[in-house]
PDB file with SEQRES, HELIX, SHEET and CRYST1 records, atoms N, CA, C and O in Angstrom:
SEQRES   1 A   85  UNK UNK UNK UNK UNK UNK UNK UNK UNK UNK UNK UNK UNK          
SEQRES   2 A   85  UNK UNK UNK UNK UNK UNK UNK UNK UNK UNK UNK UNK UNK          
SEQRES   3 A   85  UNK UNK UNK UNK UNK UNK UNK UNK UNK UNK UNK UNK UNK          
SEQRES   4 A   85  UNK UNK UNK UNK UNK UNK UNK UNK UNK UNK UNK UNK UNK          
SEQRES   5 A   85  UNK UNK UNK UNK UNK UNK UNK UNK UNK UNK UNK UNK UNK          
SEQRES   6 A   85  UNK UNK UNK UNK UNK UNK UNK UNK UNK UNK UNK UNK UNK          
SEQRES   7 A   85  UNK UNK UNK UNK UNK UNK UNK                                  
HELIX    1 AA1 UNK A    3  UNK A   24  1                                  22    
HELIX    2 AA2 UNK A   28  UNK A   53  1                                  26    
HELIX    3 AA3 UNK A   57  UNK A   81  1                                  25    
CRYST1    1.000    1.000    1.000  90.00  90.00  90.00 P 1           1          
ATOM      1  N   UNK A   1     -14.322 -24.277 -35.562  1.00  0.00           N  
ATOM      2  CA  UNK A   1     -14.053 -23.398 -34.541  1.00  0.00           C  
ATOM      3  C   UNK A   1     -15.162 -22.353 -34.355  1.00  0.00           C  
ATOM      4  O   UNK A   1     -15.492 -21.674 -35.328  1.00  0.00           O  
ATOM      5  N   UNK A   2     -15.708 -22.197 -33.264  1.00  0.00           N  
ATOM      6  CA  UNK A   2     -16.848 -21.254 -32.953  1.00  0.00           C  
ATOM      7  C   UNK A   2     -16.318 -19.854 -32.656  1.00  0.00           C  
ATOM      8  O   UNK A   2     -15.153 -19.660 -32.310  1.00  0.00           O  
ATOM      9  N   UNK A   3     -17.199 -18.915 -32.803  1.00  0.00           N  
ATOM     10  CA  UNK A   3     -16.736 -17.451 -32.473  1.00  0.00           C  
ATOM     11  C   UNK A   3     -16.115 -17.234 -31.100  1.00  0.00           C  
ATOM     12  O   UNK A   3     -15.233 -16.388 -30.951  1.00  0.00           O  
ATOM     13  N   UNK A   4     -16.557 -17.981 -30.099  1.00  0.00           N  
ATOM     14  CA  UNK A   4     -15.847 -17.865 -28.801  1.00  0.00           C  
ATOM     15  C   UNK A   4     -14.502 -18.249 -28.855  1.00  0.00           C  
ATOM     16  O   UNK A   4     -13.702 -17.546 -28.238  1.00  0.00           O  
ATOM     17  N   UNK A   5     -14.040 -19.352 -29.551  1.00  0.00           N  
ATOM     18  CA  UNK A   5     -12.772 -19.698 -29.653  1.00  0.00           C  
ATOM     19  C   UNK A   5     -11.948 -18.803 -30.508  1.00  0.00           C  
ATOM     20  O   UNK A   5     -10.758 -18.651 -30.232  1.00  0.00           O  
ATOM     21  N   UNK A   6     -12.481 -18.210 -31.508  1.00  0.00           N  
ATOM     22  CA  UNK A   6     -11.819 -17.234 -32.193  1.00  0.00           C  
ATOM     23  C   UNK A   6     -11.495 -15.992 -31.313  1.00  0.00           C  
ATOM     24  O   UNK A   6     -10.387 -15.455 -31.310  1.00  0.00           O  
ATOM     25  N   UNK A   7     -12.552 -15.581 -30.567  1.00  0.00           N  
ATOM     26  CA  UNK A   7     -12.249 -14.380 -29.677  1.00  0.00           C  
ATOM     27  C   UNK A   7     -11.289 -14.698 -28.658  1.00  0.00           C  
ATOM     28  O   UNK A   7     -10.473 -13.821 -28.371  1.00  0.00           O  
ATOM     29  N   UNK A   8     -11.244 -15.851 -28.035  1.00  0.00           N  
ATOM     30  CA  UNK A   8     -10.110 -16.180 -27.066  1.00  0.00           C  
ATOM     31  C   UNK A   8      -8.760 -16.147 -27.783  1.00  0.00           C  
ATOM     32  O   UNK A   8      -7.744 -15.730 -27.228  1.00  0.00           O  
ATOM     33  N   UNK A   9      -8.791 -16.626 -29.097  1.00  0.00           N  
ATOM     34  CA  UNK A   9      -7.463 -16.676 -29.587  1.00  0.00           C  
ATOM     35  C   UNK A   9      -6.950 -15.329 -29.946  1.00  0.00           C  
ATOM     36  O   UNK A   9      -5.762 -15.059 -29.772  1.00  0.00           O  
ATOM     37  N   UNK A  10      -7.826 -14.434 -30.461  1.00  0.00           N  
ATOM     38  CA  UNK A  10      -7.373 -13.050 -30.765  1.00  0.00           C  
ATOM     39  C   UNK A  10      -7.075 -12.208 -29.563  1.00  0.00           C  
ATOM     40  O   UNK A  10      -6.172 -11.372 -29.581  1.00  0.00           O  
ATOM     41  N   UNK A  11      -7.926 -12.454 -28.388  1.00  0.00           N  
ATOM     42  CA  UNK A  11      -7.536 -11.746 -27.135  1.00  0.00           C  
ATOM     43  C   UNK A  11      -6.186 -12.146 -26.531  1.00  0.00           C  
ATOM     44  O   UNK A  11      -5.398 -11.341 -26.033  1.00  0.00           O  
ATOM     45  N   UNK A  12      -5.999 -13.459 -26.623  1.00  0.00           N  
ATOM     46  CA  UNK A  12      -4.583 -13.937 -26.311  1.00  0.00           C  
ATOM     47  C   UNK A  12      -3.442 -13.492 -27.108  1.00  0.00           C  
ATOM     48  O   UNK A  12      -2.353 -13.237 -26.595  1.00  0.00           O  
ATOM     49  N   UNK A  13      -3.664 -13.404 -28.267  1.00  0.00           N  
ATOM     50  CA  UNK A  13      -2.564 -12.859 -29.180  1.00  0.00           C  
ATOM     51  C   UNK A  13      -2.320 -11.396 -28.851  1.00  0.00           C  
ATOM     52  O   UNK A  13      -1.164 -10.978 -28.781  1.00  0.00           O  
ATOM     53  N   UNK A  14      -3.429 -10.554 -28.633  1.00  0.00           N  
ATOM     54  CA  UNK A  14      -3.193  -9.217 -28.389  1.00  0.00           C  
ATOM     55  C   UNK A  14      -2.582  -9.000 -26.994  1.00  0.00           C  
ATOM     56  O   UNK A  14      -1.922  -7.987 -26.766  1.00  0.00           O  
ATOM     57  N   UNK A  15      -2.791  -9.919 -26.082  1.00  0.00           N  
ATOM     58  CA  UNK A  15      -2.206  -9.904 -24.698  1.00  0.00           C  
ATOM     59  C   UNK A  15      -0.681 -10.248 -24.920  1.00  0.00           C  
ATOM     60  O   UNK A  15       0.153  -9.586 -24.303  1.00  0.00           O  
ATOM     61  N   UNK A  16      -0.320 -11.160 -25.696  1.00  0.00           N  
ATOM     62  CA  UNK A  16       1.120 -11.429 -25.841  1.00  0.00           C  
ATOM     63  C   UNK A  16       1.878 -10.308 -26.569  1.00  0.00           C  
ATOM     64  O   UNK A  16       3.025 -10.012 -26.236  1.00  0.00           O  
ATOM     65  N   UNK A  17       1.242  -9.704 -27.541  1.00  0.00           N  
ATOM     66  CA  UNK A  17       1.899  -8.541 -28.185  1.00  0.00           C  
ATOM     67  C   UNK A  17       2.061  -7.469 -27.257  1.00  0.00           C  
ATOM     68  O   UNK A  17       3.114  -6.834 -27.216  1.00  0.00           O  
ATOM     69  N   UNK A  18       1.037  -7.206 -26.467  1.00  0.00           N  
ATOM     70  CA  UNK A  18       1.160  -6.132 -25.472  1.00  0.00           C  
ATOM     71  C   UNK A  18       2.099  -6.375 -24.378  1.00  0.00           C  
ATOM     72  O   UNK A  18       2.691  -5.415 -23.886  1.00  0.00           O  
ATOM     73  N   UNK A  19       2.300  -7.597 -23.935  1.00  0.00           N  
ATOM     74  CA  UNK A  19       3.305  -8.017 -22.959  1.00  0.00           C  
ATOM     75  C   UNK A  19       4.650  -7.738 -23.556  1.00  0.00           C  
ATOM     76  O   UNK A  19       5.518  -7.234 -22.843  1.00  0.00           O  
ATOM     77  N   UNK A  20       4.894  -8.034 -24.838  1.00  0.00           N  
ATOM     78  CA  UNK A  20       6.108  -7.779 -25.474  1.00  0.00           C  
ATOM     79  C   UNK A  20       6.453  -6.240 -25.485  1.00  0.00           C  
ATOM     80  O   UNK A  20       7.576  -5.786 -25.266  1.00  0.00           O  
ATOM     81  N   UNK A  21       5.330  -5.509 -25.769  1.00  0.00           N  
ATOM     82  CA  UNK A  21       5.492  -4.010 -25.688  1.00  0.00           C  
ATOM     83  C   UNK A  21       5.915  -3.561 -24.294  1.00  0.00           C  
ATOM     84  O   UNK A  21       6.707  -2.632 -24.137  1.00  0.00           O  
ATOM     85  N   UNK A  22       5.396  -4.209 -23.335  1.00  0.00           N  
ATOM     86  CA  UNK A  22       5.833  -3.796 -21.851  1.00  0.00           C  
ATOM     87  C   UNK A  22       7.190  -4.121 -21.743  1.00  0.00           C  
ATOM     88  O   UNK A  22       7.921  -3.312 -21.172  1.00  0.00           O  
ATOM     89  N   UNK A  23       7.695  -5.238 -22.223  1.00  0.00           N  
ATOM     90  CA  UNK A  23       9.041  -5.620 -21.900  1.00  0.00           C  
ATOM     91  C   UNK A  23      10.074  -4.837 -22.887  1.00  0.00           C  
ATOM     92  O   UNK A  23      11.235  -4.691 -22.505  1.00  0.00           O  
ATOM     93  N   UNK A  24       9.710  -4.392 -24.004  1.00  0.00           N  
ATOM     94  CA  UNK A  24      10.607  -3.686 -24.990  1.00  0.00           C  
ATOM     95  C   UNK A  24      10.283  -2.258 -25.109  1.00  0.00           C  
ATOM     96  O   UNK A  24      10.890  -1.606 -25.959  1.00  0.00           O  
ATOM     97  N   UNK A  25       9.332  -1.644 -24.305  1.00  0.00           N  
ATOM     98  CA  UNK A  25       8.859  -0.327 -24.574  1.00  0.00           C  
ATOM     99  C   UNK A  25      10.151   0.707 -24.177  1.00  0.00           C  
ATOM    100  O   UNK A  25      10.892   0.533 -23.209  1.00  0.00           O  
ATOM    101  N   UNK A  26      10.234   1.697 -25.041  1.00  0.00           N  
ATOM    102  CA  UNK A  26      11.409   2.596 -24.788  1.00  0.00           C  
ATOM    103  C   UNK A  26      11.134   3.501 -23.523  1.00  0.00           C  
ATOM    104  O   UNK A  26      12.097   3.909 -22.874  1.00  0.00           O  
ATOM    105  N   UNK A  27       9.954   3.797 -23.189  1.00  0.00           N  
ATOM    106  CA  UNK A  27       9.663   4.687 -22.159  1.00  0.00           C  
ATOM    107  C   UNK A  27       8.498   4.304 -21.262  1.00  0.00           C  
ATOM    108  O   UNK A  27       7.805   3.344 -21.600  1.00  0.00           O  
ATOM    109  N   UNK A  28       8.221   4.976 -20.137  1.00  0.00           N  
ATOM    110  CA  UNK A  28       7.184   4.457 -19.253  1.00  0.00           C  
ATOM    111  C   UNK A  28       5.872   4.579 -19.905  1.00  0.00           C  
ATOM    112  O   UNK A  28       5.049   3.691 -19.685  1.00  0.00           O  
ATOM    113  N   UNK A  29       5.543   5.631 -20.734  1.00  0.00           N  
ATOM    114  CA  UNK A  29       4.299   5.710 -21.380  1.00  0.00           C  
ATOM    115  C   UNK A  29       3.938   4.509 -22.136  1.00  0.00           C  
ATOM    116  O   UNK A  29       2.808   4.027 -22.072  1.00  0.00           O  
ATOM    117  N   UNK A  30       4.924   3.994 -22.886  1.00  0.00           N  
ATOM    118  CA  UNK A  30       4.710   2.767 -23.687  1.00  0.00           C  
ATOM    119  C   UNK A  30       4.375   1.567 -22.833  1.00  0.00           C  
ATOM    120  O   UNK A  30       3.462   0.816 -23.179  1.00  0.00           O  
ATOM    121  N   UNK A  31       5.095   1.345 -21.696  1.00  0.00           N  
ATOM    122  CA  UNK A  31       4.837   0.314 -20.819  1.00  0.00           C  
ATOM    123  C   UNK A  31       3.456   0.444 -20.117  1.00  0.00           C  
ATOM    124  O   UNK A  31       2.795  -0.557 -19.842  1.00  0.00           O  
ATOM    125  N   UNK A  32       3.041   1.701 -19.836  1.00  0.00           N  
ATOM    126  CA  UNK A  32       1.769   1.894 -19.189  1.00  0.00           C  
ATOM    127  C   UNK A  32       0.659   1.504 -20.208  1.00  0.00           C  
ATOM    128  O   UNK A  32      -0.287   0.785 -19.888  1.00  0.00           O  
ATOM    129  N   UNK A  33       0.830   2.016 -21.443  1.00  0.00           N  
ATOM    130  CA  UNK A  33      -0.191   1.622 -22.443  1.00  0.00           C  
ATOM    131  C   UNK A  33      -0.249   0.110 -22.704  1.00  0.00           C  
ATOM    132  O   UNK A  33      -1.338  -0.439 -22.873  1.00  0.00           O  
ATOM    133  N   UNK A  34       0.861  -0.542 -22.738  1.00  0.00           N  
ATOM    134  CA  UNK A  34       0.898  -1.948 -22.857  1.00  0.00           C  
ATOM    135  C   UNK A  34       0.228  -2.669 -21.658  1.00  0.00           C  
ATOM    136  O   UNK A  34      -0.435  -3.688 -21.849  1.00  0.00           O  
ATOM    137  N   UNK A  35       0.397  -2.153 -20.455  1.00  0.00           N  
ATOM    138  CA  UNK A  35      -0.201  -2.670 -19.291  1.00  0.00           C  
ATOM    139  C   UNK A  35      -1.689  -2.519 -19.324  1.00  0.00           C  
ATOM    140  O   UNK A  35      -2.410  -3.401 -18.858  1.00  0.00           O  
ATOM    141  N   UNK A  36      -2.165  -1.440 -19.855  1.00  0.00           N  
ATOM    142  CA  UNK A  36      -3.682  -1.287 -19.992  1.00  0.00           C  
ATOM    143  C   UNK A  36      -4.215  -2.313 -20.936  1.00  0.00           C  
ATOM    144  O   UNK A  36      -5.237  -2.950 -20.678  1.00  0.00           O  
ATOM    145  N   UNK A  37      -3.520  -2.473 -22.032  1.00  0.00           N  
ATOM    146  CA  UNK A  37      -3.908  -3.402 -22.993  1.00  0.00           C  
ATOM    147  C   UNK A  37      -3.986  -4.868 -22.410  1.00  0.00           C  
ATOM    148  O   UNK A  37      -4.924  -5.617 -22.685  1.00  0.00           O  
ATOM    149  N   UNK A  38      -3.045  -5.190 -21.669  1.00  0.00           N  
ATOM    150  CA  UNK A  38      -3.098  -6.520 -21.009  1.00  0.00           C  
ATOM    151  C   UNK A  38      -4.119  -6.619 -20.141  1.00  0.00           C  
ATOM    152  O   UNK A  38      -4.767  -7.665 -20.112  1.00  0.00           O  
ATOM    153  N   UNK A  39      -4.441  -5.524 -19.270  1.00  0.00           N  
ATOM    154  CA  UNK A  39      -5.471  -5.695 -18.336  1.00  0.00           C  
ATOM    155  C   UNK A  39      -6.769  -5.770 -18.997  1.00  0.00           C  
ATOM    156  O   UNK A  39      -7.583  -6.614 -18.623  1.00  0.00           O  
ATOM    157  N   UNK A  40      -7.041  -4.944 -19.968  1.00  0.00           N  
ATOM    158  CA  UNK A  40      -8.366  -5.025 -20.642  1.00  0.00           C  
ATOM    159  C   UNK A  40      -8.471  -6.206 -21.518  1.00  0.00           C  
ATOM    160  O   UNK A  40      -9.594  -6.622 -21.800  1.00  0.00           O  
ATOM    161  N   UNK A  41      -7.445  -6.773 -21.966  1.00  0.00           N  
ATOM    162  CA  UNK A  41      -7.473  -8.139 -22.695  1.00  0.00           C  
ATOM    163  C   UNK A  41      -7.928  -9.169 -21.760  1.00  0.00           C  
ATOM    164  O   UNK A  41      -8.719 -10.043 -22.114  1.00  0.00           O  
ATOM    165  N   UNK A  42      -7.424  -9.086 -20.509  1.00  0.00           N  
ATOM    166  CA  UNK A  42      -7.830 -10.060 -19.453  1.00  0.00           C  
ATOM    167  C   UNK A  42      -9.250  -9.848 -19.105  1.00  0.00           C  
ATOM    168  O   UNK A  42      -9.900 -10.839 -18.771  1.00  0.00           O  
ATOM    169  N   UNK A  43      -9.812  -8.703 -19.137  1.00  0.00           N  
ATOM    170  CA  UNK A  43     -11.125  -8.412 -18.880  1.00  0.00           C  
ATOM    171  C   UNK A  43     -12.005  -9.058 -19.973  1.00  0.00           C  
ATOM    172  O   UNK A  43     -13.028  -9.699 -19.733  1.00  0.00           O  
ATOM    173  N   UNK A  44     -11.494  -8.818 -21.202  1.00  0.00           N  
ATOM    174  CA  UNK A  44     -12.191  -9.431 -22.419  1.00  0.00           C  
ATOM    175  C   UNK A  44     -12.124 -10.976 -22.275  1.00  0.00           C  
ATOM    176  O   UNK A  44     -13.154 -11.607 -22.511  1.00  0.00           O  
ATOM    177  N   UNK A  45     -11.045 -11.608 -21.922  1.00  0.00           N  
ATOM    178  CA  UNK A  45     -10.968 -13.069 -21.705  1.00  0.00           C  
ATOM    179  C   UNK A  45     -12.022 -13.466 -20.694  1.00  0.00           C  
ATOM    180  O   UNK A  45     -12.738 -14.445 -20.900  1.00  0.00           O  
ATOM    181  N   UNK A  46     -12.125 -12.760 -19.659  1.00  0.00           N  
ATOM    182  CA  UNK A  46     -13.098 -13.197 -18.578  1.00  0.00           C  
ATOM    183  C   UNK A  46     -14.440 -13.076 -19.098  1.00  0.00           C  
ATOM    184  O   UNK A  46     -15.241 -13.951 -18.768  1.00  0.00           O  
ATOM    185  N   UNK A  47     -14.825 -12.131 -19.864  1.00  0.00           N  
ATOM    186  CA  UNK A  47     -16.111 -12.034 -20.454  1.00  0.00           C  
ATOM    187  C   UNK A  47     -16.392 -13.080 -21.372  1.00  0.00           C  
ATOM    188  O   UNK A  47     -17.478 -13.661 -21.344  1.00  0.00           O  
ATOM    189  N   UNK A  48     -15.391 -13.399 -22.282  1.00  0.00           N  
ATOM    190  CA  UNK A  48     -15.706 -14.494 -23.203  1.00  0.00           C  
ATOM    191  C   UNK A  48     -15.844 -15.771 -22.598  1.00  0.00           C  
ATOM    192  O   UNK A  48     -16.677 -16.579 -23.009  1.00  0.00           O  
ATOM    193  N   UNK A  49     -14.992 -16.033 -21.536  1.00  0.00           N  
ATOM    194  CA  UNK A  49     -15.071 -17.325 -20.828  1.00  0.00           C  
ATOM    195  C   UNK A  49     -16.383 -17.262 -20.119  1.00  0.00           C  
ATOM    196  O   UNK A  49     -17.001 -18.324 -20.053  1.00  0.00           O  
ATOM    197  N   UNK A  50     -16.903 -16.224 -19.589  1.00  0.00           N  
ATOM    198  CA  UNK A  50     -18.170 -16.109 -18.833  1.00  0.00           C  
ATOM    199  C   UNK A  50     -19.312 -16.493 -19.836  1.00  0.00           C  
ATOM    200  O   UNK A  50     -20.300 -17.101 -19.425  1.00  0.00           O  
ATOM    201  N   UNK A  51     -19.184 -16.158 -21.074  1.00  0.00           N  
ATOM    202  CA  UNK A  51     -20.108 -16.520 -22.090  1.00  0.00           C  
ATOM    203  C   UNK A  51     -20.142 -18.056 -22.325  1.00  0.00           C  
ATOM    204  O   UNK A  51     -21.189 -18.692 -22.436  1.00  0.00           O  
ATOM    205  N   UNK A  52     -18.999 -18.545 -22.383  1.00  0.00           N  
ATOM    206  CA  UNK A  52     -18.824 -20.010 -22.600  1.00  0.00           C  
ATOM    207  C   UNK A  52     -19.400 -20.705 -21.471  1.00  0.00           C  
ATOM    208  O   UNK A  52     -20.161 -21.627 -21.763  1.00  0.00           O  
ATOM    209  N   UNK A  53     -19.199 -20.460 -20.210  1.00  0.00           N  
ATOM    210  CA  UNK A  53     -19.664 -21.280 -19.051  1.00  0.00           C  
ATOM    211  C   UNK A  53     -21.101 -20.766 -18.558  1.00  0.00           C  
ATOM    212  O   UNK A  53     -21.692 -21.337 -17.641  1.00  0.00           O  
ATOM    213  N   UNK A  54     -21.600 -19.701 -19.196  1.00  0.00           N  
ATOM    214  CA  UNK A  54     -22.994 -19.144 -18.847  1.00  0.00           C  
ATOM    215  C   UNK A  54     -23.038 -18.766 -17.380  1.00  0.00           C  
ATOM    216  O   UNK A  54     -23.896 -19.271 -16.655  1.00  0.00           O  
ATOM    217  N   UNK A  55     -22.135 -17.882 -16.901  1.00  0.00           N  
ATOM    218  CA  UNK A  55     -22.095 -17.657 -15.465  1.00  0.00           C  
ATOM    219  C   UNK A  55     -22.481 -16.106 -15.337  1.00  0.00           C  
ATOM    220  O   UNK A  55     -22.091 -15.296 -16.177  1.00  0.00           O  
ATOM    221  N   UNK A  56     -23.265 -15.739 -14.246  1.00  0.00           N  
ATOM    222  CA  UNK A  56     -23.528 -14.419 -13.997  1.00  0.00           C  
ATOM    223  C   UNK A  56     -22.596 -13.787 -13.104  1.00  0.00           C  
ATOM    224  O   UNK A  56     -22.615 -12.566 -12.954  1.00  0.00           O  
ATOM    225  N   UNK A  57     -21.734 -14.574 -12.463  1.00  0.00           N  
ATOM    226  CA  UNK A  57     -20.779 -14.100 -11.569  1.00  0.00           C  
ATOM    227  C   UNK A  57     -19.577 -13.172 -12.311  1.00  0.00           C  
ATOM    228  O   UNK A  57     -18.898 -12.321 -11.738  1.00  0.00           O  
ATOM    229  N   UNK A  58     -19.501 -13.507 -13.558  1.00  0.00           N  
ATOM    230  CA  UNK A  58     -18.565 -12.817 -14.367  1.00  0.00           C  
ATOM    231  C   UNK A  58     -18.802 -11.317 -14.472  1.00  0.00           C  
ATOM    232  O   UNK A  58     -17.849 -10.557 -14.640  1.00  0.00           O  
ATOM    233  N   UNK A  59     -20.025 -10.887 -14.380  1.00  0.00           N  
ATOM    234  CA  UNK A  59     -20.353  -9.422 -14.441  1.00  0.00           C  
ATOM    235  C   UNK A  59     -19.705  -8.710 -13.331  1.00  0.00           C  
ATOM    236  O   UNK A  59     -19.148  -7.628 -13.516  1.00  0.00           O  
ATOM    237  N   UNK A  60     -19.763  -9.316 -12.116  1.00  0.00           N  
ATOM    238  CA  UNK A  60     -19.103  -8.572 -10.984  1.00  0.00           C  
ATOM    239  C   UNK A  60     -17.593  -8.669 -11.078  1.00  0.00           C  
ATOM    240  O   UNK A  60     -16.910  -7.744 -10.638  1.00  0.00           O  
ATOM    241  N   UNK A  61     -17.086  -9.638 -11.576  1.00  0.00           N  
ATOM    242  CA  UNK A  61     -15.526  -9.831 -11.727  1.00  0.00           C  
ATOM    243  C   UNK A  61     -15.061  -8.759 -12.848  1.00  0.00           C  
ATOM    244  O   UNK A  61     -14.011  -8.131 -12.715  1.00  0.00           O  
ATOM    245  N   UNK A  62     -15.837  -8.612 -13.856  1.00  0.00           N  
ATOM    246  CA  UNK A  62     -15.473  -7.663 -14.910  1.00  0.00           C  
ATOM    247  C   UNK A  62     -15.609  -6.253 -14.442  1.00  0.00           C  
ATOM    248  O   UNK A  62     -14.715  -5.468 -14.758  1.00  0.00           O  
ATOM    249  N   UNK A  63     -16.590  -5.844 -13.748  1.00  0.00           N  
ATOM    250  CA  UNK A  63     -16.814  -4.594 -13.243  1.00  0.00           C  
ATOM    251  C   UNK A  63     -15.528  -4.125 -12.358  1.00  0.00           C  
ATOM    252  O   UNK A  63     -14.896  -3.091 -12.575  1.00  0.00           O  
ATOM    253  N   UNK A  64     -15.256  -5.043 -11.348  1.00  0.00           N  
ATOM    254  CA  UNK A  64     -14.072  -4.750 -10.485  1.00  0.00           C  
ATOM    255  C   UNK A  64     -12.823  -4.593 -11.248  1.00  0.00           C  
ATOM    256  O   UNK A  64     -12.109  -3.623 -10.993  1.00  0.00           O  
ATOM    257  N   UNK A  65     -12.456  -5.495 -12.216  1.00  0.00           N  
ATOM    258  CA  UNK A  65     -11.380  -5.402 -13.062  1.00  0.00           C  
ATOM    259  C   UNK A  65     -11.296  -4.129 -13.876  1.00  0.00           C  
ATOM    260  O   UNK A  65     -10.251  -3.515 -14.088  1.00  0.00           O  
ATOM    261  N   UNK A  66     -12.397  -3.822 -14.275  1.00  0.00           N  
ATOM    262  CA  UNK A  66     -12.424  -2.507 -15.299  1.00  0.00           C  
ATOM    263  C   UNK A  66     -12.240  -1.310 -14.357  1.00  0.00           C  
ATOM    264  O   UNK A  66     -11.513  -0.389 -14.729  1.00  0.00           O  
ATOM    265  N   UNK A  67     -12.794  -1.264 -13.269  1.00  0.00           N  
ATOM    266  CA  UNK A  67     -12.600  -0.186 -12.343  1.00  0.00           C  
ATOM    267  C   UNK A  67     -11.138  -0.016 -11.796  1.00  0.00           C  
ATOM    268  O   UNK A  67     -10.615   1.090 -11.656  1.00  0.00           O  
ATOM    269  N   UNK A  68     -10.527  -1.201 -11.502  1.00  0.00           N  
ATOM    270  CA  UNK A  68      -9.141  -1.234 -11.168  1.00  0.00           C  
ATOM    271  C   UNK A  68      -8.238  -0.703 -12.348  1.00  0.00           C  
ATOM    272  O   UNK A  68      -7.273   0.036 -12.154  1.00  0.00           O  
ATOM    273  N   UNK A  69      -8.632  -1.135 -13.555  1.00  0.00           N  
ATOM    274  CA  UNK A  69      -7.909  -0.793 -14.728  1.00  0.00           C  
ATOM    275  C   UNK A  69      -7.888   0.723 -14.956  1.00  0.00           C  
ATOM    276  O   UNK A  69      -6.864   1.351 -15.225  1.00  0.00           O  
ATOM    277  N   UNK A  70      -9.143   1.270 -14.822  1.00  0.00           N  
ATOM    278  CA  UNK A  70      -9.298   2.664 -14.975  1.00  0.00           C  
ATOM    279  C   UNK A  70      -8.456   3.583 -14.099  1.00  0.00           C  
ATOM    280  O   UNK A  70      -7.806   4.573 -14.433  1.00  0.00           O  
ATOM    281  N   UNK A  71      -8.644   2.942 -12.716  1.00  0.00           N  
ATOM    282  CA  UNK A  71      -7.923   3.868 -11.713  1.00  0.00           C  
ATOM    283  C   UNK A  71      -6.399   3.704 -11.909  1.00  0.00           C  
ATOM    284  O   UNK A  71      -5.644   4.654 -11.704  1.00  0.00           O  
ATOM    285  N   UNK A  72      -5.955   2.496 -12.304  1.00  0.00           N  
ATOM    286  CA  UNK A  72      -4.381   2.376 -12.444  1.00  0.00           C  
ATOM    287  C   UNK A  72      -4.022   3.268 -13.701  1.00  0.00           C  
ATOM    288  O   UNK A  72      -2.934   3.845 -13.726  1.00  0.00           O  
ATOM    289  N   UNK A  73      -4.905   3.387 -14.725  1.00  0.00           N  
ATOM    290  CA  UNK A  73      -4.535   4.188 -15.853  1.00  0.00           C  
ATOM    291  C   UNK A  73      -4.409   5.644 -15.456  1.00  0.00           C  
ATOM    292  O   UNK A  73      -3.551   6.387 -15.932  1.00  0.00           O  
ATOM    293  N   UNK A  74      -5.318   6.015 -14.548  1.00  0.00           N  
ATOM    294  CA  UNK A  74      -5.150   7.487 -14.092  1.00  0.00           C  
ATOM    295  C   UNK A  74      -3.984   7.722 -13.235  1.00  0.00           C  
ATOM    296  O   UNK A  74      -3.325   8.758 -13.324  1.00  0.00           O  
ATOM    297  N   UNK A  75      -3.711   6.771 -12.397  1.00  0.00           N  
ATOM    298  CA  UNK A  75      -2.534   6.952 -11.507  1.00  0.00           C  
ATOM    299  C   UNK A  75      -1.134   6.789 -12.335  1.00  0.00           C  
ATOM    300  O   UNK A  75      -0.137   7.409 -11.966  1.00  0.00           O  
ATOM    301  N   UNK A  76      -1.108   6.013 -13.355  1.00  0.00           N  
ATOM    302  CA  UNK A  76       0.076   6.017 -14.164  1.00  0.00           C  
ATOM    303  C   UNK A  76       0.181   7.162 -15.024  1.00  0.00           C  
ATOM    304  O   UNK A  76       1.295   7.550 -15.376  1.00  0.00           O  
ATOM    305  N   UNK A  77      -0.881   7.748 -15.402  1.00  0.00           N  
ATOM    306  CA  UNK A  77      -0.788   9.010 -16.184  1.00  0.00           C  
ATOM    307  C   UNK A  77      -0.266  10.147 -15.263  1.00  0.00           C  
ATOM    308  O   UNK A  77       0.568  10.944 -15.693  1.00  0.00           O  
ATOM    309  N   UNK A  78      -0.743  10.226 -14.018  1.00  0.00           N  
ATOM    310  CA  UNK A  78      -0.306  11.203 -13.054  1.00  0.00           C  
ATOM    311  C   UNK A  78       1.202  10.979 -12.792  1.00  0.00           C  
ATOM    312  O   UNK A  78       1.988  11.927 -12.774  1.00  0.00           O  
ATOM    313  N   UNK A  79       1.591   9.665 -12.585  1.00  0.00           N  
ATOM    314  CA  UNK A  79       2.976   9.449 -12.346  1.00  0.00           C  
ATOM    315  C   UNK A  79       3.965   9.830 -13.541  1.00  0.00           C  
ATOM    316  O   UNK A  79       5.043  10.386 -13.334  1.00  0.00           O  
ATOM    317  N   UNK A  80       3.516   9.490 -14.774  1.00  0.00           N  
ATOM    318  CA  UNK A  80       4.337   9.827 -15.879  1.00  0.00           C  
ATOM    319  C   UNK A  80       4.493  11.370 -16.133  1.00  0.00           C  
ATOM    320  O   UNK A  80       5.553  11.864 -16.516  1.00  0.00           O  
ATOM    321  N   UNK A  81       3.338  12.097 -15.884  1.00  0.00           N  
ATOM    322  CA  UNK A  81       3.319  13.506 -16.041  1.00  0.00           C  
ATOM    323  C   UNK A  81       4.050  14.238 -14.953  1.00  0.00           C  
ATOM    324  O   UNK A  81       4.198  15.457 -15.045  1.00  0.00           O  
ATOM    325  N   UNK A  82       4.524  13.551 -13.909  1.00  0.00           N  
ATOM    326  CA  UNK A  82       5.233  14.165 -12.890  1.00  0.00           C  
ATOM    327  C   UNK A  82       4.220  14.913 -11.777  1.00  0.00           C  
ATOM    328  O   UNK A  82       4.589  15.815 -11.025  1.00  0.00           O  
ATOM    329  N   UNK A  83       3.051  14.425 -11.824  1.00  0.00           N  
ATOM    330  CA  UNK A  83       2.104  15.022 -10.835  1.00  0.00           C  
ATOM    331  C   UNK A  83       1.400  16.262 -11.288  1.00  0.00           C  
ATOM    332  O   UNK A  83       0.522  16.774 -10.594  1.00  0.00           O  
ATOM    333  N   UNK A  84       1.800  16.792 -12.534  1.00  0.00           N  
ATOM    334  CA  UNK A  84       1.180  17.989 -13.096  1.00  0.00           C  
ATOM    335  C   UNK A  84      -0.172  17.702 -13.560  1.00  0.00           C  
ATOM    336  O   UNK A  84      -0.449  16.557 -13.914  1.00  0.00           O  
ATOM    337  N   UNK A  85      -1.058  18.655 -13.591  1.00  0.00           N  
ATOM    338  CA  UNK A  85      -2.455  18.423 -14.117  1.00  0.00           C  
ATOM    339  C   UNK A  85      -2.517  18.871 -15.629  1.00  0.00           C  
ATOM    340  O   UNK A  85      -3.568  18.769 -16.261  1.00  0.00           O  
TER     341      UNK A  85                                                      
END                                                                             
């Protein structure tokens, strides 16, 4: 097993655990944190798969996914706080 396979396995396991947290979270903040972990786990999977296939297109995909994840985290935080700053 090479390091890329180990990274894929660990990222997949973390995404499964975070998905469980989304389904069983007691409140919206736990579900939002779980969704962030799943999204950035997906970004990590794309990066590792990009390393495996040696593709430069992965950089663009990762940047867009990271930007969407950051903006969704901000909007979920605003939603959970009730719009207060």
